[in-house]
py3Dmol code that shows the C-alpha trace and the ligand (Angstrom):
import py3Dmol

protein = """\
ATOM      1  CA  UNK A   1     -63.036 -13.368  14.414  1.00  0.00           C
ATOM      2  CA  UNK A   2     -65.139 -13.797  17.400  1.00  0.00           C
ATOM      3  CA  UNK A   3     -66.399 -10.723  19.309  1.00  0.00           C
ATOM      4  CA  UNK A   4     -66.389 -12.812  22.549  1.00  0.00           C
ATOM      5  CA  UNK A   5     -62.811 -13.768  22.212  1.00  0.00           C
ATOM      6  CA  UNK A   6     -61.912 -10.087  21.557  1.00  0.00           C
ATOM      7  CA  UNK A   7     -63.892  -9.265  24.654  1.00  0.00           C
ATOM      8  CA  UNK A   8     -62.056 -12.124  26.658  1.00  0.00           C
ATOM      9  CA  UNK A   9     -58.516 -10.709  25.633  1.00  0.00           C
ATOM     10  CA  UNK A  10     -59.543  -7.092  26.390  1.00  0.00           C
ATOM     11  CA  UNK A  11     -61.137  -8.024  29.844  1.00  0.00           C
ATOM     12  CA  UNK A  12     -58.047 -10.399  30.711  1.00  0.00           C
ATOM     13  CA  UNK A  13     -55.612  -7.327  29.701  1.00  0.00           C
ATOM     14  CA  UNK A  14     -57.690  -4.831  31.891  1.00  0.00           C
ATOM     15  CA  UNK A  15     -57.381  -7.340  34.718  1.00  0.00           C
ATOM     16  CA  UNK A  16     -53.857  -7.194  34.727  1.00  0.00           C
ATOM     17  CA  UNK A  17     -54.007  -3.283  34.753  1.00  0.00           C
ATOM     18  CA  UNK A  18     -53.024  -2.894  31.130  1.00  0.00           C
ATOM     19  CA  UNK A  19     -54.540   0.158  29.483  1.00  0.00           C
ATOM     20  CA  UNK A  20     -56.204  -1.391  26.555  1.00  0.00           C
ATOM     21  CA  UNK A  21     -56.761   0.158  23.171  1.00  0.00           C
ATOM     22  CA  UNK A  22     -57.825  -1.008  19.708  1.00  0.00           C
ATOM     23  CA  UNK A  23     -54.339  -0.953  18.320  1.00  0.00           C
ATOM     24  CA  UNK A  24     -53.325  -3.231  20.885  1.00  0.00           C
ATOM     25  CA  UNK A  25     -56.149  -5.701  20.182  1.00  0.00           C
ATOM     26  CA  UNK A  26     -55.254  -5.476  16.377  1.00  0.00           C
ATOM     27  CA  UNK A  27     -51.437  -6.294  17.010  1.00  0.00           C
ATOM     28  CA  UNK A  28     -52.413  -9.272  19.197  1.00  0.00           C
ATOM     29  CA  UNK A  29     -54.813 -10.569  16.430  1.00  0.00           C
ATOM     30  CA  UNK A  30     -52.228  -9.903  13.593  1.00  0.00           C
ATOM     31  CA  UNK A  31     -49.620 -11.821  15.569  1.00  0.00           C
ATOM     32  CA  UNK A  32     -51.944 -14.759  16.108  1.00  0.00           C
ATOM     33  CA  UNK A  33     -52.800 -14.717  12.317  1.00  0.00           C
ATOM     34  CA  UNK A  34     -49.230 -14.737  11.357  1.00  0.00           C
ATOM     35  CA  UNK A  35     -48.489 -17.439  14.030  1.00  0.00           C
ATOM     36  CA  UNK A  36     -51.105 -19.745  12.625  1.00  0.00           C
ATOM     37  CA  UNK A  37     -49.880 -19.111   9.096  1.00  0.00           C
ATOM     38  CA  UNK A  38     -46.256 -19.913   9.784  1.00  0.00           C
ATOM     39  CA  UNK A  39     -47.167 -22.840  11.992  1.00  0.00           C
ATOM     40  CA  UNK A  40     -48.477 -24.808   8.947  1.00  0.00           C
ATOM     41  CA  UNK A  41     -44.806 -25.253   7.583  1.00  0.00           C
ATOM     42  CA  UNK A  42     -42.907 -24.599  11.067  1.00  0.00           C
ATOM     43  CA  UNK A  43     -43.172 -26.070  14.531  1.00  0.00           C
ATOM     44  CA  UNK A  44     -43.987 -22.991  16.658  1.00  0.00           C
ATOM     45  CA  UNK A  45     -46.836 -24.013  18.705  1.00  0.00           C
ATOM     46  CA  UNK A  46     -49.502 -26.592  19.431  1.00  0.00           C
ATOM     47  CA  UNK A  47     -52.009 -23.864  20.281  1.00  0.00           C
ATOM     48  CA  UNK A  48     -53.459 -22.174  17.299  1.00  0.00           C
ATOM     49  CA  UNK A  49     -57.279 -21.845  18.245  1.00  0.00           C
ATOM     50  CA  UNK A  50     -58.072 -18.062  18.777  1.00  0.00           C
ATOM     51  CA  UNK A  51     -59.469 -18.389  22.396  1.00  0.00           C
ATOM     52  CA  UNK A  52     -56.514 -20.659  23.292  1.00  0.00           C
ATOM     53  CA  UNK A  53     -53.767 -18.532  21.807  1.00  0.00           C
ATOM     54  CA  UNK A  54     -55.224 -15.466  23.645  1.00  0.00           C
ATOM     55  CA  UNK A  55     -55.361 -17.229  27.004  1.00  0.00           C
ATOM     56  CA  UNK A  56     -52.363 -19.647  26.773  1.00  0.00           C
ATOM     57  CA  UNK A  57     -49.866 -17.375  25.044  1.00  0.00           C
ATOM     58  CA  UNK A  58     -51.076 -13.730  25.240  1.00  0.00           C
ATOM     59  CA  UNK A  59     -52.781 -13.385  28.752  1.00  0.00           C
ATOM     60  CA  UNK A  60     -50.038 -15.837  30.123  1.00  0.00           C
ATOM     61  CA  UNK A  61     -47.364 -13.746  28.888  1.00  0.00           C
ATOM     62  CA  UNK A  62     -48.416 -10.358  30.220  1.00  0.00           C
ATOM     63  CA  UNK A  63     -49.800 -11.480  33.644  1.00  0.00           C
ATOM     64  CA  UNK A  64     -46.868  -9.647  35.192  1.00  0.00           C
ATOM     65  CA  UNK A  65     -47.933  -6.262  34.141  1.00  0.00           C
ATOM     66  CA  UNK A  66     -50.338  -6.252  37.177  1.00  0.00           C
ATOM     67  CA  UNK A  67     -47.295  -5.993  39.378  1.00  0.00           C
ATOM     68  CA  UNK A  68     -45.900  -2.920  37.551  1.00  0.00           C
ATOM     69  CA  UNK A  69     -42.299  -4.492  36.732  1.00  0.00           C
ATOM     70  CA  UNK A  70     -42.790  -3.537  32.950  1.00  0.00           C
ATOM     71  CA  UNK A  71     -41.956   0.101  33.175  1.00  0.00           C
ATOM     72  CA  UNK A  72     -41.513   2.504  30.401  1.00  0.00           C
ATOM     73  CA  UNK A  73     -38.150   2.505  28.495  1.00  0.00           C
ATOM     74  CA  UNK A  74     -36.631  -0.466  30.068  1.00  0.00           C
ATOM     75  CA  UNK A  75     -34.375  -2.839  28.270  1.00  0.00           C
ATOM     76  CA  UNK A  76     -35.823  -6.566  28.397  1.00  0.00           C
ATOM     77  CA  UNK A  77     -34.315  -9.607  27.111  1.00  0.00           C
ATOM     78  CA  UNK A  78     -36.725 -12.636  26.425  1.00  0.00           C
ATOM     79  CA  UNK A  79     -34.397 -15.705  26.597  1.00  0.00           C
ATOM     80  CA  UNK A  80     -35.383 -18.781  24.406  1.00  0.00           C
ATOM     81  CA  UNK A  81     -38.308 -16.688  23.036  1.00  0.00           C
ATOM     82  CA  UNK A  82     -39.280 -19.251  20.615  1.00  0.00           C
ATOM     83  CA  UNK A  83     -42.480 -17.910  18.818  1.00  0.00           C
ATOM     84  CA  UNK A  84     -42.011 -14.634  20.915  1.00  0.00           C
ATOM     85  CA  UNK A  85     -43.501 -15.471  24.193  1.00  0.00           C
ATOM     86  CA  UNK A  86     -43.575 -13.619  26.394  1.00  0.00           C
ATOM     87  CA  UNK A  87     -41.513 -10.794  24.749  1.00  0.00           C
ATOM     88  CA  UNK A  88     -43.685  -9.736  21.888  1.00  0.00           C
ATOM     89  CA  UNK A  89     -46.891  -9.609  24.182  1.00  0.00           C
ATOM     90  CA  UNK A  90     -44.939  -7.301  26.559  1.00  0.00           C
ATOM     91  CA  UNK A  91     -43.949  -4.941  23.568  1.00  0.00           C
ATOM     92  CA  UNK A  92     -47.497  -4.842  22.406  1.00  0.00           C
ATOM     93  CA  UNK A  93     -48.753  -3.904  25.981  1.00  0.00           C
ATOM     94  CA  UNK A  94     -45.813  -1.494  26.357  1.00  0.00           C
ATOM     95  CA  UNK A  95     -44.258  -0.381  23.067  1.00  0.00           C
ATOM     96  CA  UNK A  96     -41.886   1.826  25.010  1.00  0.00           C
ATOM     97  CA  UNK A  97     -39.584  -1.157  26.169  1.00  0.00           C
ATOM     98  CA  UNK A  98     -36.233  -1.881  24.528  1.00  0.00           C
ATOM     99  CA  UNK A  99     -36.990  -5.358  23.494  1.00  0.00           C
ATOM    100  CA  UNK A 100     -34.405  -8.139  22.698  1.00  0.00           C
ATOM    101  CA  UNK A 101     -35.496 -11.577  21.598  1.00  0.00           C
ATOM    102  CA  UNK A 102     -32.835 -14.244  21.816  1.00  0.00           C
ATOM    103  CA  UNK A 103     -33.074 -17.915  20.497  1.00  0.00           C
ATOM    104  CA  UNK A 104     -31.019 -20.568  19.346  1.00  0.00           C
ATOM    105  CA  UNK A 105     -33.160 -21.654  16.348  1.00  0.00           C
ATOM    106  CA  UNK A 106     -32.571 -19.213  13.379  1.00  0.00           C
ATOM    107  CA  UNK A 107     -35.963 -20.165  11.855  1.00  0.00           C
ATOM    108  CA  UNK A 108     -37.661 -18.886  14.714  1.00  0.00           C
ATOM    109  CA  UNK A 109     -35.746 -15.632  14.896  1.00  0.00           C
ATOM    110  CA  UNK A 110     -36.830 -15.288  10.876  1.00  0.00           C
ATOM    111  CA  UNK A 111     -40.497 -15.897  12.106  1.00  0.00           C
ATOM    112  CA  UNK A 112     -39.968 -13.129  14.755  1.00  0.00           C
ATOM    113  CA  UNK A 113     -38.620 -10.555  12.304  1.00  0.00           C
ATOM    114  CA  UNK A 114     -41.643 -11.087  10.178  1.00  0.00           C
ATOM    115  CA  UNK A 115     -43.961 -10.728  13.243  1.00  0.00           C
ATOM    116  CA  UNK A 116     -42.418  -7.425  14.156  1.00  0.00           C
ATOM    117  CA  UNK A 117     -42.416  -5.998  10.669  1.00  0.00           C
ATOM    118  CA  UNK A 118     -46.040  -6.854  10.106  1.00  0.00           C
ATOM    119  CA  UNK A 119     -47.121  -5.466  13.459  1.00  0.00           C
ATOM    120  CA  UNK A 120     -44.941  -2.155  13.131  1.00  0.00           C
ATOM    121  CA  UNK A 121     -42.206  -2.685  15.486  1.00  0.00           C
ATOM    122  CA  UNK A 122     -38.892  -1.581  13.854  1.00  0.00           C
ATOM    123  CA  UNK A 123     -36.872  -1.099  17.033  1.00  0.00           C
ATOM    124  CA  UNK A 124     -36.693  -4.771  18.397  1.00  0.00           C
ATOM    125  CA  UNK A 125     -33.439  -6.466  18.553  1.00  0.00           C
ATOM    126  CA  UNK A 126     -33.058 -10.253  17.203  1.00  0.00           C
ATOM    127  CA  UNK A 127     -30.343 -12.373  18.443  1.00  0.00           C
ATOM    128  CA  UNK A 128     -29.729 -15.796  16.996  1.00  0.00           C
ATOM    129  CA  UNK A 129     -27.560 -17.836  19.399  1.00  0.00           C
ATOM    130  CA  UNK A 130     -27.310 -19.761  22.736  1.00  0.00           C
ATOM    131  CA  UNK A 131     -27.785 -17.811  25.985  1.00  0.00           C
ATOM    132  CA  UNK A 132     -24.515 -19.556  27.231  1.00  0.00           C
ATOM    133  CA  UNK A 133     -22.651 -17.603  24.625  1.00  0.00           C
ATOM    134  CA  UNK A 134     -24.450 -14.280  24.722  1.00  0.00           C
ATOM    135  CA  UNK A 135     -24.214 -14.333  28.544  1.00  0.00           C
ATOM    136  CA  UNK A 136     -20.511 -14.004  28.153  1.00  0.00           C
ATOM    137  CA  UNK A 137     -20.604 -11.474  25.349  1.00  0.00           C
ATOM    138  CA  UNK A 138     -19.677  -7.977  26.846  1.00  0.00           C
ATOM    139  CA  UNK A 139     -22.383  -6.151  24.646  1.00  0.00           C
ATOM    140  CA  UNK A 140     -24.929  -8.283  26.334  1.00  0.00           C
ATOM    141  CA  UNK A 141     -23.785  -9.019  29.785  1.00  0.00           C
ATOM    142  CA  UNK A 142     -25.238  -7.069  32.652  1.00  0.00           C
ATOM    143  CA  UNK A 143     -26.953  -4.830  29.982  1.00  0.00           C
ATOM    144  CA  UNK A 144     -30.606  -5.339  30.819  1.00  0.00           C
ATOM    145  CA  UNK A 145     -32.898  -4.019  33.201  1.00  0.00           C
ATOM    146  CA  UNK A 146     -35.028  -7.350  32.911  1.00  0.00           C
ATOM    147  CA  UNK A 147     -34.522 -10.743  31.631  1.00  0.00           C
ATOM    148  CA  UNK A 148     -37.612 -13.059  31.220  1.00  0.00           C
ATOM    149  CA  UNK A 149     -37.989 -16.526  30.165  1.00  0.00           C
ATOM    150  CA  UNK A 150     -40.923 -19.020  29.669  1.00  0.00           C
ATOM    151  CA  UNK A 151     -40.765 -22.837  29.080  1.00  0.00           C
ATOM    152  CA  UNK A 152     -36.978 -23.033  28.525  1.00  0.00           C
ATOM    153  CA  UNK A 153     -35.325 -24.870  31.285  1.00  0.00           C
ATOM    154  CA  UNK A 154     -35.568 -25.942  34.851  1.00  0.00           C
ATOM    155  CA  UNK A 155     -34.991 -23.317  37.315  1.00  0.00           C
ATOM    156  CA  UNK A 156     -31.380 -24.081  38.273  1.00  0.00           C
ATOM    157  CA  UNK A 157     -30.272 -24.000  34.693  1.00  0.00           C
ATOM    158  CA  UNK A 158     -32.555 -21.175  33.732  1.00  0.00           C
ATOM    159  CA  UNK A 159     -31.084 -18.841  36.392  1.00  0.00           C
ATOM    160  CA  UNK A 160     -27.582 -19.377  35.197  1.00  0.00           C
ATOM    161  CA  UNK A 161     -28.722 -18.747  31.578  1.00  0.00           C
ATOM    162  CA  UNK A 162     -30.610 -15.640  32.429  1.00  0.00           C
ATOM    163  CA  UNK A 163     -29.037 -13.717  35.485  1.00  0.00           C
ATOM    164  CA  UNK A 164     -25.989 -12.806  33.458  1.00  0.00           C
ATOM    165  CA  UNK A 165     -27.868 -10.569  31.150  1.00  0.00           C
ATOM    166  CA  UNK A 166     -29.426  -8.497  34.100  1.00  0.00           C
ATOM    167  CA  UNK A 167     -27.959  -5.350  35.525  1.00  0.00           C
ATOM    168  CA  UNK A 168     -27.055  -5.425  39.178  1.00  0.00           C
ATOM    169  CA  UNK A 169     -30.465  -4.287  40.858  1.00  0.00           C
ATOM    170  CA  UNK A 170     -32.485  -5.471  37.947  1.00  0.00           C
ATOM    171  CA  UNK A 171     -34.948  -8.621  37.686  1.00  0.00           C
ATOM    172  CA  UNK A 172     -35.293 -11.965  36.236  1.00  0.00           C
ATOM    173  CA  UNK A 173     -39.112 -12.564  35.518  1.00  0.00           C
ATOM    174  CA  UNK A 174     -39.607 -16.361  35.101  1.00  0.00           C
ATOM    175  CA  UNK A 175     -43.013 -17.755  34.124  1.00  0.00           C
ATOM    176  CA  UNK A 176     -43.529 -21.129  35.413  1.00  0.00           C
ATOM    177  CA  UNK A 177     -46.264 -23.859  35.801  1.00  0.00           C
ATOM    178  CA  UNK A 178     -47.971 -24.904  38.912  1.00  0.00           C
ATOM    179  CA  UNK A 179     -44.829 -26.889  40.061  1.00  0.00           C
ATOM    180  CA  UNK A 180     -42.848 -23.815  40.463  1.00  0.00           C
ATOM    181  CA  UNK A 181     -42.430 -24.412  44.409  1.00  0.00           C
ATOM    182  CA  UNK A 182     -40.499 -27.650  44.086  1.00  0.00           C
ATOM    183  CA  UNK A 183     -38.251 -25.851  41.583  1.00  0.00           C
ATOM    184  CA  UNK A 184     -37.544 -23.072  43.900  1.00  0.00           C
ATOM    185  CA  UNK A 185     -36.402 -25.586  46.348  1.00  0.00           C
ATOM    186  CA  UNK A 186     -34.074 -27.109  43.827  1.00  0.00           C
ATOM    187  CA  UNK A 187     -32.746 -23.788  42.912  1.00  0.00           C
ATOM    188  CA  UNK A 188     -31.461 -22.655  46.412  1.00  0.00           C
ATOM    189  CA  UNK A 189     -27.961 -23.240  45.421  1.00  0.00           C
ATOM    190  CA  UNK A 190     -28.080 -21.532  42.174  1.00  0.00           C
ATOM    191  CA  UNK A 191     -29.778 -18.498  43.871  1.00  0.00           C
ATOM    192  CA  UNK A 192     -26.678 -18.358  46.188  1.00  0.00           C
ATOM    193  CA  UNK A 193     -24.023 -18.902  43.710  1.00  0.00           C
ATOM    194  CA  UNK A 194     -25.519 -16.277  41.467  1.00  0.00           C
ATOM    195  CA  UNK A 195     -26.446 -13.834  44.274  1.00  0.00           C
ATOM    196  CA  UNK A 196     -30.100 -13.429  43.529  1.00  0.00           C
ATOM    197  CA  UNK A 197     -33.056 -12.998  45.813  1.00  0.00           C
ATOM    198  CA  UNK A 198     -36.609 -14.284  45.028  1.00  0.00           C
ATOM    199  CA  UNK A 199     -38.716 -11.202  45.665  1.00  0.00           C
ATOM    200  CA  UNK A 200     -42.175 -12.345  44.297  1.00  0.00           C
ATOM    201  CA  UNK A 201     -43.924 -15.770  43.893  1.00  0.00           C
ATOM    202  CA  UNK A 202     -47.129 -14.642  42.451  1.00  0.00           C
ATOM    203  CA  UNK A 203     -49.952 -17.009  41.742  1.00  0.00           C
ATOM    204  CA  UNK A 204     -51.745 -16.377  38.173  1.00  0.00           C
ATOM    205  CA  UNK A 205     -55.350 -17.392  37.312  1.00  0.00           C
ATOM    206  CA  UNK A 206     -56.103 -17.390  33.549  1.00  0.00           C
ATOM    207  CA  UNK A 207     -59.622 -18.128  32.062  1.00  0.00           C
ATOM    208  CA  UNK A 208     -60.396 -21.697  31.422  1.00  0.00           C
ATOM    209  CA  UNK A 209     -57.253 -22.875  33.091  1.00  0.00           C
ATOM    210  CA  UNK A 210     -57.850 -25.034  36.290  1.00  0.00           C
ATOM    211  CA  UNK A 211     -54.051 -25.003  37.119  1.00  0.00           C
ATOM    212  CA  UNK A 212     -52.715 -21.724  38.474  1.00  0.00           C
ATOM    213  CA  UNK A 213     -49.436 -20.509  36.875  1.00  0.00           C
ATOM    214  CA  UNK A 214     -46.813 -18.870  38.780  1.00  0.00           C
ATOM    215  CA  UNK A 215     -44.463 -15.907  38.124  1.00  0.00           C
ATOM    216  CA  UNK A 216     -41.208 -15.898  39.993  1.00  0.00           C
ATOM    217  CA  UNK A 217     -39.341 -12.554  40.161  1.00  0.00           C
ATOM    218  CA  UNK A 218     -35.631 -12.535  41.222  1.00  0.00           C
ATOM    219  CA  UNK A 219     -33.823  -9.457  42.036  1.00  0.00           C
ATOM    220  CA  UNK A 220     -29.922  -9.358  41.035  1.00  0.00           C
ATOM    221  CA  UNK A 221     -28.007  -8.204  44.297  1.00  0.00           C
ATOM    222  CA  UNK A 222     -24.384  -8.684  42.856  1.00  0.00           C
ATOM    223  CA  UNK A 223     -22.348  -8.960  39.797  1.00  0.00           C
ATOM    224  CA  UNK A 224     -22.399 -12.574  38.544  1.00  0.00           C
ATOM    225  CA  UNK A 225     -19.126 -14.213  38.865  1.00  0.00           C
ATOM    226  CA  UNK A 226     -17.261 -14.423  35.554  1.00  0.00           C
ATOM    227  CA  UNK A 227     -17.394 -18.198  35.055  1.00  0.00           C
ATOM    228  CA  UNK A 228     -21.102 -17.936  34.693  1.00  0.00           C
ATOM    229  CA  UNK A 229     -22.851 -18.987  32.342  1.00  0.00           C
ATOM    230  CA  UNK A 230     -20.751 -22.032  32.007  1.00  0.00           C
ATOM    231  CA  UNK A 231     -20.685 -23.762  28.358  1.00  0.00           C
ATOM    232  CA  UNK A 232     -23.777 -25.479  27.141  1.00  0.00           C
ATOM    233  CA  UNK A 233     -22.765 -29.097  28.007  1.00  0.00           C
ATOM    234  CA  UNK A 234     -21.586 -28.510  31.369  1.00  0.00           C
ATOM    235  CA  UNK A 235     -24.211 -26.041  32.510  1.00  0.00           C
ATOM    236  CA  UNK A 236     -27.066 -28.634  31.694  1.00  0.00           C
ATOM    237  CA  UNK A 237     -25.076 -31.836  32.810  1.00  0.00           C
ATOM    238  CA  UNK A 238     -24.159 -30.383  36.259  1.00  0.00           C
ATOM    239  CA  UNK A 239     -26.801 -27.732  36.968  1.00  0.00           C
ATOM    240  CA  UNK A 240     -25.909 -25.424  40.029  1.00  0.00           C
TER     241      UNK A 240
END
"""
ligand_1 = """\
27
LIG
N -40.439 -18.983 25.527
C -41.319 -19.617 24.327
C -42.737 -20.012 24.769
O -42.967 -19.967 26.264
O -43.482 -20.375 24.052
C -40.551 -20.744 23.765
C -40.491 -21.970 24.548
S -39.606 -23.434 23.739
C -40.455 -24.712 24.612
C -38.064 -23.121 24.260
C -37.094 -22.293 23.328
O -36.017 -21.919 24.011
C -36.995 -22.788 21.925
O -37.277 -21.786 20.967
C -35.395 -23.103 21.971
O -34.801 -22.910 20.802
C -35.058 -21.976 22.839
N -33.654 -22.330 23.800
C -33.448 -23.551 24.636
N -32.327 -23.321 25.020
C -31.802 -22.389 24.823
C -30.574 -21.705 24.966
N -29.628 -22.241 25.674
N -30.219 -20.492 24.292
C -31.098 -19.928 23.563
N -32.368 -20.507 23.302
C -32.531 -21.624 23.737
"""
view = py3Dmol.view(width=600, height=400)
view.addModel(protein, "pdb")
view.setStyle({"model": 0}, {"cartoon": {"style": "trace"}})
view.addModel(ligand_1, "xyz")
view.setStyle({"model": 1}, {"stick": {}})
view.zoomTo()
view.show()
């Protein structure tokens, strides 16, 4: 374990206004170890080197903490969480959040259970299934203060997948690459139909990364019309 990398993570977290402690750093490193171990037999990530995991997975996930959205006790659903990004890093940085991790691949859900057991989180909810189905399930629909997603779909599709989970007045936090501006243009109709307003478009700088990432924050203004999200095929074939 490299002291230099630990310091890079620590300084990066502090830069995002996160109150860093040793437990947090230990949980991040334990998470990385399990990720690398499972990745030998499962397709979880192409990034396994310590410095790269710290930057591209952990720091990238938690950049939104700088803007104060991930407040104590809020309910957060990570849609298409994969190997746990950004949801598990949110929980490591603020263990008081009520976290739900949703993914359509059961192998990944089993991996996430293993991670959470090992880093001492016994209050995370795991959901195996498609966002299209759970967005229409009354136990999940409009039940979360925050929905979040990274690298799951283009913005018009992603809004339809994620907004139904959010309570009116809540937020969808969307982690995007440098091309986010174009996606926002493409998503104008989806924003109208789903009654959401783009309230933040934040540029994120990460160590070693030349291209700036962006975080888009959408506020949900009204209840989502009952027909959304549509079924899987329809939703992606004819995006809003
Ligand atoms: N969010 C993670 C990250 O940033 O590393 C994973 C990204 S991975 C490219 C996309 C993940 O979304 C996969 O694990 C996939 O199974 C999941 N996914 C894609 N479409 C989905 C849907 N409609 N409902 C639930 N999960 C979905």
